[in-house]
C-alpha positions in Angstrom: 75.0 172.0 28.5 73.3 175.0 30.1 70.9 177.3 28.3 73.4 180.1 28.7 76.1 178.1 27.1 73.9 177.1 24.2 73.0 180.7 23.6 76.6 181.8 23.5 77.8 178.9 21.3 76.9 180.4 17.8 78.6 183.7 18.6 81.7 181.8 19.9 81.9 179.7 16.7 81.5 182.8 14.5 84.4 184.5 16.3 86.6 181.4 16.0 85.8 180.9 12.3 86.0 184.6 11.5 82.4 184.8 10.4 80.6 188.1 9.8 78.0 188.9 12.4 75.5 189.2 9.6 74.9 186.6 6.9 71.6 186.4 4.9 70.1 182.9 5.3 68.5 181.2 2.3 64.7 181.6 2.4 62.6 178.5 2.6 59.4 180.1 1.5 58.4 183.1 -0.7 57.1 184.8 2.5 60.6 184.5 4.1 62.0 186.0 0.8 59.6 188.9 1.2 58.2 188.3 -2.3 54.7 187.7 -3.5 53.6 185.0 -6.0 52.6 187.3 -8.8 56.0 189.1 -8.7 57.9 185.8 -8.8 55.7 184.4 -11.6 56.5 187.5 -13.6 60.3 187.0 -13.1 60.0 183.4 -14.2 58.1 184.3 -17.4 60.4 187.0 -18.4 63.5 184.8 -17.7 62.1 182.0 -19.9 61.3 184.6 -22.6 65.0 185.7 -22.6 66.4 182.1 -22.5 63.8 180.5 -24.9 63.8 177.4 -22.7 65.4 176.3 -19.5 65.2 173.6 -16.8 63.7 174.6 -13.4 67.0 174.5 -11.6 68.6 176.8 -14.2 65.7 179.2 -13.8 66.2 179.1 -10.0 69.9 179.9 -10.5 69.1 182.9 -12.7 66.6 184.2 -10.2 68.9 183.4 -7.2 66.0 181.6 -5.4 65.9 178.0 -4.1 64.5 175.5 -6.6 62.3 174.1 -3.8 60.2 177.2 -3.4 60.0 177.8 -7.2 58.9 174.3 -8.1 55.3 175.0 -7.1 55.3 178.2 -9.2 56.4 176.3 -12.3 53.4 173.9 -11.8 51.0 176.8 -11.3 52.2 178.5 -14.5 51.9 175.2 -16.4 48.3 174.7 -15.1 47.5 178.3 -16.4 49.0 177.3 -19.7 51.7 179.9 -19.5 54.5 177.4 -19.3 54.8 174.0 -20.9 57.2 171.0 -20.7 59.7 170.8 -23.5 61.4 167.7 -22.1 62.8 166.1 -19.0 65.8 167.2 -17.1 68.0 165.4 -14.4 66.9 165.2 -10.8 63.2 165.0 -11.4 63.3 168.4 -13.2 61.8 169.5 -16.5 62.7 171.9 -19.3 60.2 174.7 -19.6 59.2 177.0 -22.4 56.5 179.5 -23.0 53.2 178.7 -24.7 51.8 181.1 -27.3 49.6 182.6 -24.6 52.7 182.6 -22.3 54.8 184.6 -24.8 52.1 187.2 -25.1 51.9 187.4 -21.3 55.6 187.7 -21.0 55.7 190.5 -23.6 53.1 192.4 -21.5 55.2 191.9 -18.4 58.4 193.0 -20.2 56.6 196.2 -21.4 55.6 197.0 -17.8 59.2 196.3 -16.5 62.2 195.2 -18.5 64.1 193.9 -15.5 65.4 190.4 -15.8 67.9 188.9 -13.3 68.2 188.0 -9.6 65.1 188.4 -7.6 65.0 191.6 -5.5 65.4 191.9 -1.7 62.8 194.0 0.2 64.0 197.4 1.4 63.4 196.4 5.1 65.8 193.5 4.9 68.5 195.8 3.4 68.0 198.4 6.2 68.5 195.7 8.8 71.6 194.5 7.0 73.1 198.0 6.9 72.5 198.4 10.6 74.0 195.0 11.4 77.2 195.9 9.3 77.4 199.6 10.2 80.8 201.1 9.8 80.4 203.1 13.0 80.6 199.9 15.1 84.1 199.0 13.7 86.3 201.6 15.6 89.6 200.5 14.1 92.6 200.7 16.3 96.2 201.6 15.6 97.1 198.1 14.4 94.4 198.2 11.7 95.6 201.7 10.6 99.2 200.5 10.4 98.2 197.6 8.2 96.2 199.8 5.9 98.9 202.4 5.4 101.9 200.1 5.6 103.1 200.5 2.0 102.7 204.3 1.7 104.7 207.2 3.2 102.9 208.9 6.1 104.6 210.8 8.8 103.9 210.2 12.5 102.1 213.5 13.1 99.7 212.9 10.3 99.1 209.3 11.3 98.3 210.4 14.9 95.7 212.9 13.5 94.1 210.4 11.1 93.8 207.7 13.7 91.1 209.3 15.9 89.3 210.7 12.9 89.0 207.2 11.3 88.1 205.6 14.6 85.2 207.9 15.1 83.5 206.9 11.8 82.5 210.5 11.4 83.2 212.6 8.3 86.4 214.4 7.6 88.0 217.0 5.3 91.4 216.2 3.8 92.8 219.5 2.5 96.0 220.9 1.3 98.1 221.5 -1.9 97.5 219.1 -4.9 99.8 216.1 -5.4 100.3 215.2 -1.8 98.2 212.0 -1.7 94.9 213.1 -0.3 93.0 210.7 -2.7 95.4 207.9 -1.8 94.8 208.4 1.9 91.1 208.4 1.4 91.2 205.1 -0.5 93.2 203.5 2.2 90.9 204.6 5.0 88.3 202.0 4.1 90.9 199.3 4.5 91.0 200.1 8.2 87.5 198.7 8.8 86.2 195.2 8.6 87.0 193.9 5.1 83.7 192.3 4.0 80.0 193.0 4.0 76.9 191.4 2.4 75.0 193.4 -0.2 71.8 192.7 -2.1 72.1 192.9 -5.8 68.6 194.4 -6.3 66.0 196.0 -4.0 62.3 196.2 -4.3 60.1 199.0 -2.9 56.4 199.0 -3.7 57.0 197.0 -6.9 59.7 199.4 -8.0 63.0 197.7 -8.8 66.2 199.5 -7.7 69.6 198.2 -8.8 72.1 198.5 -5.9 75.0 196.3 -6.8 77.5 198.2 -9.1 80.6 196.4 -10.3 82.3 199.8 -10.7 82.3 200.2 -6.9 81.6 196.7 -5.5 84.2 194.0 -5.6 83.0 190.5 -5.0 84.9 188.2 -2.6 84.7 184.4 -2.3 82.1 183.1 0.1 83.5 180.6 2.7 82.7 177.0 1.9 83.0 176.0 5.5 79.4 175.3 6.4 80.0 172.8 9.2 78.3 174.9 11.8 75.5 176.3 9.5 72.3 174.5 8.8 71.6 176.3 5.5 73.4 178.2 2.8 73.3 181.9 2.3 70.6 183.8 0.3 71.9 183.9 -3.3 70.2 187.2 -3.9 73.0 188.7 -1.8 76.7 188.9 -2.7 79.7 189.3 -0.4 81.9 192.3 -1.3 84.7 194.3 0.1 83.6 197.3 2.0 83.1 199.8 -0.8 85.0 203.0 -1.5 83.0 205.1 -3.8 85.0 208.0 -5.4 83.4 210.8 -7.4 85.1 214.0 -8.7 84.1 216.8 -11.0 81.4 214.7 -12.6 79.3 214.8 -9.5 75.8 216.3 -10.0 72.7 216.4 -7.8 71.1 213.7 -9.9 73.8 211.3 -8.7 72.4 211.7 -5.2 68.9 210.7 -6.1 67.2 207.5 -7.3 67.5 207.6 -11.1 64.5 206.1 -12.9 64.5 204.9 -16.5 60.9 205.3 -17.8 61.5 203.1 -20.8 62.7 200.0 -18.8 60.9 201.0 -15.6 64.1 200.2 -13.7 65.7 202.5 -11.1 69.3 202.9 -10.0 70.4 203.6 -6.4 72.2 206.8 -5.7 75.9 207.0 -4.8 75.4 207.4 -1.1 73.4 204.1 -1.0 76.1 202.3 -3.0 78.7 203.5 -0.5 76.7 202.4 2.6 78.9 200.4 5.1 81.9 201.9 3.4 83.4 205.2 2.4 82.3 208.0 0.0 85.0 210.2 -1.2 84.1 213.6 -2.8 87.4 214.1 -4.6 88.6 217.6 -5.6 85.7 219.1 -3.7 84.8 222.6 -4.8 85.5 221.8 -8.5 82.2 220.1 -9.2 79.7 221.4 -11.7 77.2 222.0 -8.8 77.5 224.6 -6.2 79.3 223.2 -3.1 76.7 224.9 -0.9 74.0 223.0 -2.7 75.7 219.7 -2.1 76.4 220.5 1.6 72.8 221.5 2.2 71.6 218.3 0.6 73.6 216.3 3.2 73.4 218.4 6.3 70.6 216.4 7.8 71.8 212.9 6.7 75.2 213.6 8.2 73.7 214.3 11.6 70.9 211.7 11.7 72.5 208.9 9.7 69.5 208.4 7.4 68.4 210.0 4.1 65.1 210.5 2.3 64.8 209.5 -1.3 62.0 209.8 -3.8 60.7 206.9 -5.8 59.4 207.2 -9.4 55.9 207.1 -8.0 56.6 210.2 -5.9 56.7 208.3 -2.6 59.4 209.2 -0.1 61.4 206.5 1.5 63.9 206.5 4.4 67.2 204.7 3.8 70.4 204.4 5.9 73.2 207.0 5.4 75.9 204.8 6.9 79.3 205.7 5.4 82.5 207.6 6.2 82.1 210.8 4.2 85.5 212.1 3.0 86.0 215.5 1.3 89.3 215.9 -0.5 90.1 219.5 -1.6 92.9 221.8 -2.5 90.9 224.7 -1.0 90.4 225.8 2.6 87.3 224.1 4.2 86.1 227.5 5.5 86.0 228.8 2.0 83.6 226.0 0.9 81.2 225.5 3.9 79.6 227.5 6.7 80.0 226.8 10.4 76.8 224.8 10.6 78.1 222.2 8.1 81.7 222.1 9.3 80.4 221.2 12.8 79.0 218.0 11.2 82.3 217.2 9.7 84.3 217.2 12.9 87.7 216.4 11.6 89.6 218.7 9.2 93.1 217.4 8.4 95.7 219.3 6.5 97.9 217.2 4.2 101.0 219.3 4.0 104.0 219.2 1.7 106.6 216.6 2.6 109.9 217.7 4.1 113.3 216.8 2.5 113.7 213.7 4.6 110.3 212.3 3.6 111.1 213.3 0.0 114.1 211.1 0.1 112.0 208.2 1.6 109.5 208.5 -1.3 112.3 208.2 -3.9 113.6 205.2 -1.9 110.1 203.6 -1.9 109.4 204.2 -5.6 112.8 203.2 -6.9 112.2 199.4 -6.9 108.9 199.8 -8.7 110.6 201.2 -11.7 113.5 198.7 -11.5 116.4 200.9 -10.2 118.4 201.4 -7.0 117.9 204.4 -4.7 120.6 207.1 -5.0 120.5 209.7 -2.3 123.2 211.9 -4.0 121.0 212.2 -7.1 118.0 213.3 -5.0 120.2 215.8 -3.1 121.3 217.2 -6.6 117.6 217.4 -7.6 116.7 219.4 -4.5 119.7 221.7 -4.7 119.4 222.5 -8.5 115.6 222.4 -9.1 113.8 223.0 -5.9 115.6 225.3 -3.4 116.8 228.0 -5.8 113.3 228.5 -7.2 111.4 227.9 -4.1 109.5 225.1 -5.8 107.3 223.3 -3.2 107.9 219.6 -2.7 104.9 217.3 -3.5 104.5 213.7 -2.7 103.6 212.9 -6.3 106.9 214.3 -7.7 109.2 211.3 -6.8 106.9 208.8 -8.6 106.4 211.0 -11.6 110.0 212.0 -12.1 111.2 208.4 -11.7 108.6 207.3 -14.3 109.9 209.9 -16.7 113.5 208.8 -16.0 112.6 205.2 -16.8 110.9 206.2 -20.0 114.0 208.2 -21.0 116.4 205.3 -20.3 114.2 202.9 -22.2 114.2 205.2 -25.2 118.0 205.6 -25.4 118.5 201.9 -24.6 120.5 202.3 -21.4 120.1 200.8 -17.9 117.4 202.4 -15.7 119.3 204.4 -13.1 118.7 207.2 -10.7 121.3 209.7 -11.9 121.6 213.5 -11.4 122.0 214.0 -15.2 118.8 212.1 -15.9 116.9 214.3 -13.4 118.3 217.4 -15.2 116.8 216.1 -18.5 113.3 215.1 -17.2 112.5 218.1 -14.9 112.2 220.5 -17.8 109.4 218.4 -19.3 107.7 217.8 -16.0 107.8 221.2 -14.4 107.1 223.3 -17.5 103.4 223.1 -16.6 103.2 221.3 -13.3 105.7 223.5 -11.6 103.8 226.7 -12.5 100.6 225.1 -11.2 102.3 224.2 -8.0 103.5 227.7 -7.4 100.1 229.1 -8.1 98.3 226.7 -5.8 100.8 227.2 -3.0 100.3 231.0 -2.8 
């Protein structure tokens, strides 16, 4: 086999097996893990303090580090009379517990930092991983978009405008009247890109622990067990997740965009833009936040252009981190009313999500009907349009078919009759639904 063929073989195997281009290898030494002995010793002592006693392999599992590189640390801590053997364990292992001196030492370590859990990953390794898994390299094609949007209603003109915007990996505004599915569109956009990435659970920067993995935004996926063509397993400090979609609305504040440090535990939390790296960050209902939109836009004007951000550690030190996500702004307002020309230039795509026409309105009823357990009835929808929309000039919204059908189902269940799409049922439920929503729709459409 030629040298060229041998070089190409791993990449070929990765493509055949569907492997990610990035996978964190299990470290064989503390140096490879990017951790020093004192730090690992501290993690071991605090973990034993929490557990009371544990065998070496259990401690390795809690710390997400290989038993082979921790075994020496256990012996060193035992020779320093920090740890002691409580008994034997299978596979030439021992059960460890803290000595009296060890308990005092662990208490001091806990007072300095309360963090207990998986060992952290150095910031430099995380930066390399983000670059290797960048969302800008995906460039999804029409097929990926069709798969992501296959079960929602989207007209051809809108689809053709969204395609190039998503393919670019650049930011975009989704604007238009409320209730037309801007948030749903934003959520589906992430599905157009490669489905899975690797994420470290915790980072370390200059001895500062920063929690990155957040189950509110990060969804674990099973790791492939096919290791035939791999010589070692993956680094357990990392977890494989779906590309994240981080959604924030009116609760967004400037603090959410900075590293948040808890002085009592001495543990920090990564900001939202870091948690959304390699994925999408949706600012929903933009312009309704408690902070001034201009303040938010000014905070991101440089990261959007340069693809990196500067954050401040608890020590006051500035660090540079990747800013690698598709930024989406969903708003009921005109983008020009929220941002100046300099910022809008950095969000190259502004896509209006208009009201549906009557044909699409029918399709939405047809789509939602099976979800509530009834058949589609075009005559009932025609009646709804003629009696409750056209005479009053009420605008059509994509959320109306779903909401009206849900109220119809609730009414039918209440009176004990079969769930059906009937004109008389629509007459009953529209009064409840549009008493408030209809007035809001009229106001927002002016």
